[in-house]
BADO-161556 format. One line per field, with one value per residue (C-alpha): y, x, z. Coordinates in nm, 2 decimals, padded with zeros to 4 digits. Example, Ala and Ser with C-alpha at 12.3 -4.5 7.8 and 13.67 -1.06 7.14 Angstrom:
// BADO-161556
yy -00.45/-00.11
xx 01.23/01.37
zz 00.78/00.71
END
This chain:
// BADO-161556
yy 05.62/05.57/05.24/05.43/05.69/05.41/05.25/05.56/05.62/05.93/05.91/06.15/06.36/06.72/06.60/06.32/05.99/05.99/05.92/06.27/06.46/06.73/06.68/06.95/06.78/06.43/06.59/06.78/06.45/06.25/06.50/06.47/06.08/06.06/06.29/06.11/06.41/06.48/06.66/06.72/06.84/07.08/07.11/07.27/07.52/07.26/07.26/06.88/06.71/06.45/06.37/06.13/05.84/06.05/06.28/05.98/06.05/06.41/06.47/06.58/06.41/06.06/05.83/05.94/06.29/06.18/06.37/06.59/06.97/07.09/07.28/06.94/06.74/06.98/07.07/06.99/07.21/07.57/07.82/07.57/07.55/07.94/07.96/07.72/07.90/08.23/08.07/07.95/08.29/08.51/08.28/08.37/08.12/08.11/07.97/07.91/07.69/07.44/07.45/07.16/07.04/06.99/07.34/07.18/07.45/07.43/07.60/07.64/07.68/07.75/07.52/07.66/07.49/07.51/07.85/07.98/08.00/07.89/07.56/07.41/07.42/07.18/07.18/07.07/07.00/07.05/06.77/06.96/06.97/06.60/06.51/06.72/06.56/06.22/06.28/06.61/06.53/06.51/06.80/07.08/06.91/06.85/07.22/07.34/07.13/07.27/07.63/07.59/07.44/07.73/08.00/07.86/07.72/07.89/07.78/08.02/07.90/08.04/07.91/08.01/07.96/07.82/08.17/08.25/08.48/08.46/08.31/08.31/08.35/08.25/08.47/08.33/08.49/08.83/08.80/08.72/08.96/09.23/09.20/09.17/08.93/09.22/09.34/08.99/08.82/08.89/09.00/08.81/08.63/08.79/09.12/08.99/08.79/08.96/09.06/08.83/08.53/08.60/08.37/08.08/08.14/08.15/07.82/07.63/07.74/07.60/07.27/07.26/07.34/07.06/06.81/06.81/06.72/06.86/07.10/07.23/07.57/07.85/08.21/08.56/08.76/09.14/09.25/09.54/09.72/09.67/09.43/09.10/08.78/08.45/08.18/07.82/07.67/07.32/07.19/07.30/07.06/07.04/06.96/06.82/06.86/07.22/07.27/07.51/07.53/07.51/07.64/07.59/07.79/07.82/08.15/08.07/08.42/08.38/08.04/08.19/08.48/08.22/08.03/08.36/08.44/08.10/08.13/08.46/08.29/08.01/08.27/08.45/08.12/08.05/08.39/08.32/07.99/08.17/08.41/08.12/07.94/08.27/08.28/07.92/08.00/08.31/08.12/07.84/08.08/08.29/07.99/07.86/08.19/08.26/07.94/08.03/08.38/08.23/08.01/08.33/08.57/08.34/08.24/08.61/08.71/08.43/08.53/08.88/08.76/08.54/08.82/09.05/08.78/08.73/08.38/08.45/08.11/07.95/08.13/07.89/07.66/07.96/08.07/07.73/07.72/08.07/07.98/07.67/07.87/08.10/07.82/07.68/08.03/08.05/07.71/07.82/08.14/07.93/07.70/08.00/08.16/07.83/07.80/08.15/08.05/08.34/08.11/07.99/07.64/07.59/07.25/07.09/06.76/06.68/06.43/06.28/06.11/06.44/06.62/06.36/06.38/06.76/06.72/06.47/06.72/06.95/06.66/06.55/06.90/06.91/06.59/06.51/06.21/06.02/05.97/05.74/05.87/05.65/05.76/05.51/05.59/05.29/05.26/05.41/05.61/05.78/06.16/06.32/06.61/06.84/07.16/07.05/07.32/07.23/06.86/06.94/07.14/06.87/06.61/06.84/06.90/06.52/06.46/06.73/06.58/06.24/06.39/06.54/06.19/06.05/06.28/06.00/05.92/05.65/05.58/05.77/05.61/05.80/05.59/05.64/05.37/05.34/05.21/05.14/05.20/05.12/05.38/05.49/05.54/05.84/06.12/06.12/05.81/05.99/05.90/06.12/06.00/05.84/05.77/05.46/05.53/05.54/05.73/05.76/05.68/05.87/05.71/05.88/05.61/05.67/05.45/05.71/05.69/05.66/05.80/05.66/05.63/05.94/06.16/06.01/06.11/06.48/06.52/06.69/06.96/07.32/07.42/07.08/06.97/06.75/06.96/07.20/07.55/07.76/07.47/07.42/07.60/07.30/07.38/07.12/06.81/07.02/07.19/06.86/06.74/07.05/07.05/06.68/06.73/07.04/06.85/06.55/06.33/06.18/06.14/05.83/05.77/05.44/05.47/05.29/05.39/05.25/05.13/05.45/05.62/05.59/05.87/05.79/06.06/05.95/06.19/06.14/06.02/06.25/06.13/06.44/06.47/06.65/07.01/07.03/07.35/07.40/07.75/07.86/08.01/08.38/08.57/08.30/08.48/08.69/08.96/08.93/09.28/09.63/09.77/09.72/09.94/09.79/09.97/09.81/09.90/09.79/09.97/09.78/09.98/09.68/09.45/09.72/09.80/09.43/09.37/09.67/09.56/09.22/09.36/09.60/09.31/09.15/09.46/09.62/10.00/10.02/10.28/10.24/10.35/10.31/10.33/10.28/10.65/10.70/10.42/10.57/10.90/10.74/10.54/10.85/11.01/10.72/10.68/10.31/10.02/09.67/09.51/09.59/09.42/09.53/09.41/09.35/09.51/09.88/10.21/10.40/10.19/09.82/09.62/09.48/09.82/09.95/09.65/09.74/10.09/09.98/09.77/10.05/10.27/10.00/09.71/09.49/09.53/09.22/09.21/09.02/09.04/08.98/08.89/08.76/08.67/08.70/08.94/08.88/08.54/08.68/08.69/08.35/08.48/08.79/08.61/08.41/08.70/08.96/08.71/08.80/08.62/08.56/08.53/08.44/08.59/08.50/08.42/08.35/08.56/08.28/08.25/08.61/08.60/08.28/08.42/08.75/08.58/08.35/08.64/08.86/08.57/08.50/08.87/08.85/08.52/08.67/09.00/09.05/09.01
xx 10.70/10.42/10.35/10.35/10.10/09.86/09.89/09.84/09.49/09.36/09.00/09.01/09.30/09.23/09.34/09.09/09.14/09.37/09.10/08.95/09.27/09.26/09.47/09.71/09.80/09.84/10.05/10.29/10.31/10.42/10.70/10.82/10.81/10.99/11.27/11.59/11.70/11.53/11.20/10.87/10.52/10.35/09.97/09.67/09.60/09.73/10.06/10.04/10.39/10.42/10.80/10.97/11.21/11.52/11.41/11.47/11.84/11.80/11.82/11.51/11.27/11.13/10.87/10.65/10.63/10.40/10.08/10.17/10.20/10.54/10.59/10.57/10.75/11.05/11.09/11.46/11.49/11.48/11.32/11.20/10.84/10.82/10.96/10.70/10.42/10.53/10.55/10.20/10.07/10.25/10.27/10.64/10.93/11.18/11.53/11.75/12.01/11.97/12.20/12.45/12.78/12.66/12.52/12.24/12.04/11.68/11.42/11.03/10.81/10.44/10.18/09.85/09.51/09.26/09.14/09.51/09.51/09.83/09.73/10.07/10.45/10.72/11.04/11.36/11.69/11.99/12.25/12.55/12.74/12.72/12.79/13.10/13.23/13.18/13.37/13.56/13.80/13.52/13.30/13.51/13.53/13.15/13.09/13.34/13.15/12.82/12.96/13.09/12.76/12.58/12.81/12.85/12.51/12.29/11.98/11.83/11.86/11.67/11.66/11.34/11.17/10.83/10.68/10.85/11.12/11.44/11.74/11.99/12.01/12.27/12.44/12.21/11.92/12.08/12.19/11.85/11.64/11.88/11.82/12.15/12.19/12.17/11.84/11.69/11.78/11.55/11.26/10.94/10.94/10.60/10.79/10.95/10.66/10.43/10.11/09.90/10.09/10.11/09.80/10.00/10.28/10.05/09.87/10.20/10.35/10.04/10.09/10.45/10.35/10.09/10.37/10.42/10.78/10.82/10.62/10.65/10.51/10.54/10.54/10.64/10.88/10.96/11.30/11.47/11.43/11.04/11.03/10.84/11.05/10.87/11.02/10.94/11.03/11.15/11.12/11.04/11.21/11.18/11.52/11.44/11.80/11.75/11.38/11.41/11.27/11.52/11.39/11.55/11.42/11.49/11.43/11.18/11.11/11.27/11.10/10.76/10.81/10.88/10.57/10.37/10.53/10.45/10.08/10.06/10.18/09.94/09.66/09.77/09.76/09.41/09.30/09.44/09.26/08.94/08.99/09.04/08.73/08.53/08.65/08.54/08.20/08.16/08.23/07.98/07.70/07.75/07.71/07.40/07.24/07.31/07.14/06.84/06.82/06.82/06.53/06.34/06.44/06.37/06.01/05.93/06.05/05.85/05.55/05.58/05.61/05.31/05.10/05.20/05.11/04.77/04.86/04.82/04.67/05.01/05.19/05.10/05.39/05.64/05.50/05.55/05.92/05.99/05.85/06.06/06.37/06.26/06.21/06.56/06.71/06.53/06.66/07.01/06.98/06.84/07.14/07.37/07.19/07.19/07.56/07.62/07.38/07.14/06.85/06.65/06.52/06.15/06.12/05.78/05.60/05.62/05.46/05.74/05.50/05.33/05.66/05.78/05.46/05.51/05.87/05.82/05.71/06.01/06.25/06.11/06.14/06.50/06.61/06.61/06.45/06.77/06.73/06.46/06.32/06.13/06.00/05.87/05.73/05.65/05.29/05.21/05.53/05.59/05.57/05.91/06.04/06.23/06.23/06.03/06.17/06.53/06.45/06.30/06.61/06.84/06.67/06.67/07.05/07.12/06.91/07.11/07.44/07.31/07.21/07.56/07.71/07.52/07.59/07.52/07.19/07.09/06.85/06.77/06.56/06.43/06.26/06.14/06.10/06.06/06.36/06.47/06.84/07.14/07.40/07.60/07.96/08.18/08.15/08.51/08.45/08.18/07.91/07.76/07.72/07.38/07.20/07.00/06.63/06.33/06.38/06.23/06.53/06.52/06.76/06.87/07.04/07.19/07.36/07.64/08.01/08.04/08.32/08.64/08.69/08.92/08.65/08.37/08.59/08.58/08.23/08.10/08.38/08.25/08.35/08.49/08.37/08.48/08.30/08.50/08.57/08.25/08.02/07.93/07.95/08.09/07.83/07.57/07.66/07.81/07.47/07.29/07.52/07.48/07.11/07.06/07.29/07.09/06.77/06.89/06.93/07.22/07.35/07.53/07.69/07.77/07.96/08.22/08.38/08.17/07.89/07.70/07.62/07.35/07.29/07.08/06.91/06.79/06.51/06.40/06.04/05.78/05.48/05.27/05.05/05.20/05.11/04.97/05.02/04.71/04.72/04.40/04.42/04.46/04.13/03.97/04.07/03.79/03.83/03.61/03.49/03.51/03.82/04.10/04.40/04.74/05.08/05.35/05.71/05.96/06.26/06.26/06.03/05.92/05.85/05.66/05.44/05.36/05.27/05.05/04.87/04.80/04.67/04.45/04.30/04.22/04.01/04.26/04.32/04.69/04.94/05.30/05.65/06.00/06.20/06.17/06.17/05.87/05.69/05.74/05.60/05.30/05.23/05.24/04.98/04.75/04.43/04.43/04.63/04.51/04.81/05.18/05.37/05.74/06.08/06.34/06.64/06.54/06.71/06.66/06.48/06.48/06.16/06.18/06.21/05.92/05.71/05.79/05.68/05.36/05.28/05.32/05.10/04.84/04.85/04.62/04.81/04.90/05.26/05.41/05.78/05.93/06.30/06.57/06.80/06.84/07.15/07.22/07.06/06.81/06.50/06.37/06.38/06.20/05.93/05.84/05.88/05.68/05.43/05.53/05.47/05.75/05.74/06.08/06.17/06.13/05.76/05.48/05.17/04.96/05.18/05.14/04.76/04.73/04.94/04.75/04.42/04.50/04.63/04.33/04.09/04.23/04.18/03.82/03.76/03.91/03.71/03.41/03.07
zz 10.46/10.21/10.40/10.73/10.58/10.47/10.81/11.00/11.16/10.98/11.08/11.37/11.22/11.08/10.73/10.73/10.54/10.24/09.99/10.08/10.03/09.77/09.45/09.55/09.88/09.71/09.43/09.67/09.89/09.59/09.52/09.88/09.89/09.56/09.69/09.79/10.00/10.33/10.26/10.43/10.35/10.60/10.54/10.67/10.96/11.21/11.02/11.01/10.92/10.65/10.63/10.39/10.48/10.44/10.72/10.97/10.93/11.07/11.44/11.60/11.35/11.43/11.28/11.56/11.42/11.13/11.14/11.43/11.43/11.33/11.66/11.84/11.57/11.54/11.90/11.87/11.56/11.68/11.44/11.19/11.31/11.31/10.96/10.83/11.00/10.85/10.50/10.51/10.65/10.40/10.10/10.06/10.01/10.29/10.34/10.64/10.81/11.08/11.38/11.43/11.31/10.95/10.90/10.68/10.49/10.40/10.18/10.23/09.94/09.96/09.79/09.69/09.65/09.36/09.48/09.48/09.85/10.04/10.19/10.28/10.22/10.10/10.30/10.14/10.32/10.12/10.08/09.94/10.25/10.31/09.95/09.94/10.27/10.12/09.80/09.84/09.55/09.29/09.40/09.25/08.91/08.89/09.00/08.72/08.46/08.56/08.55/08.19/08.07/08.24/08.09/07.73/07.66/07.39/07.58/07.83/08.18/08.48/08.84/09.02/09.36/09.37/09.39/09.05/09.20/08.99/09.17/08.89/08.51/08.26/08.00/07.73/07.91/07.90/07.54/07.42/07.62/07.71/08.08/08.29/08.58/08.83/08.66/08.68/09.01/09.29/09.06/08.98/08.65/08.56/08.52/08.22/08.07/07.82/07.98/07.76/07.88/08.25/08.31/08.15/08.40/08.69/08.58/08.51/08.84/09.03/08.85/08.96/09.31/09.30/09.22/08.84/08.77/08.42/08.21/07.85/07.77/07.51/07.64/07.51/07.70/07.68/07.59/07.76/07.43/07.45/07.17/07.22/07.19/07.17/07.39/07.42/07.76/07.67/08.03/08.37/08.61/09.00/09.14/09.48/09.60/09.66/09.61/09.32/08.96/08.69/08.36/08.02/07.73/07.36/07.16/06.89/06.76/06.42/06.38/06.46/06.22/05.94/06.04/06.02/05.69/05.55/05.69/05.51/05.19/05.22/05.27/04.95/04.77/04.90/04.78/04.43/04.43/04.52/04.23/04.01/04.14/04.10/03.73/03.68/03.84/03.63/03.32/03.40/03.52/03.20/02.99/03.17/03.18/02.81/02.73/02.94/02.81/02.45/02.56/02.66/02.39/02.08/02.20/02.27/01.93/01.76/01.96/01.84/01.48/01.52/01.66/01.38/01.13/01.30/01.41/01.79/01.83/01.78/02.07/02.34/02.27/02.28/02.61/02.76/02.62/02.77/03.11/03.12/03.07/03.35/03.59/03.51/03.57/03.90/04.00/03.92/04.13/04.42/04.41/04.41/04.71/04.90/04.84/04.99/05.27/05.17/05.07/05.38/05.35/05.35/05.52/05.53/05.48/05.11/04.88/04.66/04.42/04.35/04.30/04.05/03.86/03.83/03.74/03.46/03.20/03.27/03.24/02.90/02.78/02.89/02.71/02.34/02.17/02.19/02.57/02.71/03.04/03.28/03.62/03.87/04.22/04.45/04.57/04.92/04.91/05.24/05.30/05.35/05.54/05.31/05.11/04.80/04.57/04.67/04.61/04.27/04.19/04.31/04.09/03.80/03.84/03.86/03.54/03.36/03.48/03.35/03.01/02.98/03.05/02.75/02.46/02.21/02.38/02.64/02.92/03.23/03.50/03.81/04.09/04.45/04.71/05.09/05.27/05.62/05.60/05.81/05.90/05.59/05.52/05.52/05.26/05.20/04.99/04.78/05.03/05.30/05.66/05.69/06.02/06.05/06.00/05.76/05.43/05.09/04.85/04.52/04.27/03.94/03.71/03.38/03.11/03.05/03.06/03.44/03.67/03.81/04.18/04.18/04.04/04.27/04.56/04.45/04.31/04.62/04.62/04.53/04.19/04.10/03.75/03.47/03.20/02.97/03.08/03.07/03.05/03.41/03.75/03.94/04.22/04.13/04.33/04.62/04.64/04.64/04.92/05.13/05.09/05.19/05.49/05.61/05.59/05.77/05.46/05.27/04.92/04.78/04.43/04.27/03.95/03.74/03.41/03.12/03.34/03.41/03.74/04.00/04.26/04.56/04.77/05.11/05.23/05.59/05.64/05.79/05.98/05.90/05.60/05.30/05.21/04.86/04.66/04.45/04.30/04.14/03.78/03.74/03.78/04.00/04.33/04.46/04.73/05.03/05.08/04.93/04.77/05.02/05.03/04.94/04.95/04.72/04.78/04.51/04.38/04.04/03.82/03.59/03.88/04.07/03.77/03.71/04.07/04.07/03.76/03.90/04.23/04.04/03.84/04.17/04.27/04.52/04.54/04.51/04.62/04.52/04.64/04.49/04.81/05.18/05.24/05.01/05.18/05.53/05.40/05.25/05.56/05.77/05.54/05.50/05.69/05.64/05.48/05.46/05.30/05.27/04.99/05.01/04.88/05.15/04.98/04.95/04.93/05.27/05.53/05.42/05.38/05.74/05.88/05.67/05.79/06.16/06.10/05.93/06.22/06.46/06.24/06.16/06.41/06.20/05.88/05.67/05.55/05.25/05.19/04.84/04.83/04.60/04.89/05.26/05.30/05.66/05.73/05.98/05.76/05.89/06.25/06.15/05.97/06.29/06.53/06.32/06.18/05.80/05.49/05.24/04.86/04.70/04.37/04.09/04.16/03.92/03.88/04.02/04.32/04.40/04.34/04.55/04.85/04.85/04.82/05.12/05.34/05.27/05.30/05.66/05.74/05.65/05.82/06.14/06.12/06.32/06.15
END
């Protein structure tokens, strides 16, 4: 019949050419054509008939009926055309029996389209009577075998019509769910399916109506006691002999409960691993910070002794040492904040050569005399697009790792060169994925002990460290990796035991000119105008006092508040405020809320936010939306003076003459 369908002239037919038929029609027709028993597809408002080859054996159906309306094709089969029309109109399955000596029964099952509208019906003619007549001796035995399987099987068995009406259930269904055969037969399967899974049943039934032969799906069913049982239907099979769906299910409730219990155990293990990681992190941070505090405390105490001894001219070296320790502490907190995603990146055009020049003094103060340090930057080095502070922190971290790999001394070489790189390899092998393009490659190479391949594979994992307990956070290289990926770069490591290590940072090229940070020395910033009004809001008393003192030296008239609530009250009383400097994390209204209220009260006010971290990750959006300036803690006195001077200078430049 498939050949007859291809040869039929469909151009002027209501169904149109087969290439334009919807998937639901084609799927249902495939079921009909594959059926060995007599079957027929009725489709569309015209009730067009598409019979299979087996239908040729039935009286009243001839090859000439193809494509015709069922009322004409089945004129010799009273009642069948009316039943088909009613099935399409109501969307309900129907069953009946043809007149004649064989008493052949039939079933009509609606088929829905993609919009869940009834578009056709599949007609199946039963063969049981003819089969039994052909081999009457074997029929009772086969029926007895099927009955025993139905009764004794532990699998849940359900027979359904295409509209999901239950025709029969086996004892295993009743044993698992508590619903008896009388309580189940004749009802819709959705009455037993958990509400949250009813859409799954609807979707799978549509697929079966469209011609799918077998489906595997997991659904939850409700027991008669109200408890949920989780079932997995192993297969949905369309048995074309009688046009019904035969579903076989297995109760997986206990199995799923074991899986949930196993998942809970795994989560507990992950939590314990987190606690262990936090312990490692705490020990490493405590060690690093104790070293940094020592580097601040001793210089301050020696400065105090030298001043008491009248030798104040000798304190400069101690000041430099203390400031170096402060910078290292600031770099560590920035790594921690970036790790927790509370440190927004400040990506901008950066001059790598200038950055290396500024980093050289810090590196030399970090290493002892037993490590030879060389820094080389290629001429005409490209400008890169990155966060210069994070890049400086990454290089410092790599240098410290190199120093620790050379306890007996050695050589450390830092170099920068322009490269046009091909796509890189996978990070799983210790290398981050690198897109082809133009980069400045920064290489940190040491002559230390090197690393075996097993260690290289794990160096980017958070908290992974080969250092003794309490002597490292294990965050260094994972932070370098995360920072490079965030900025579109890559990091690669080459290392072998006994041959040292080379770490390559690929920083993307930028075609814009670099921004140069040139802070004027303290006291050099002059105010452009009479004493301007500044409100400082900071809950830390020491920080607030020092900021107020610096602003006073610059010639500002300063009012201070220790909380957001105090700041709001002062803003309500003030006649004018030129500049608001506020911490972000404040008791009462936070810094952003204070800034919004200040803008409402004084639309032209300048706002500078001070922050140690971005608690909810939305600060970067607020900076752009509210035109705010940001100063990250810890900041130097020169950075504060420079930022405030720039902000107030712009204000004067924009003011009318």
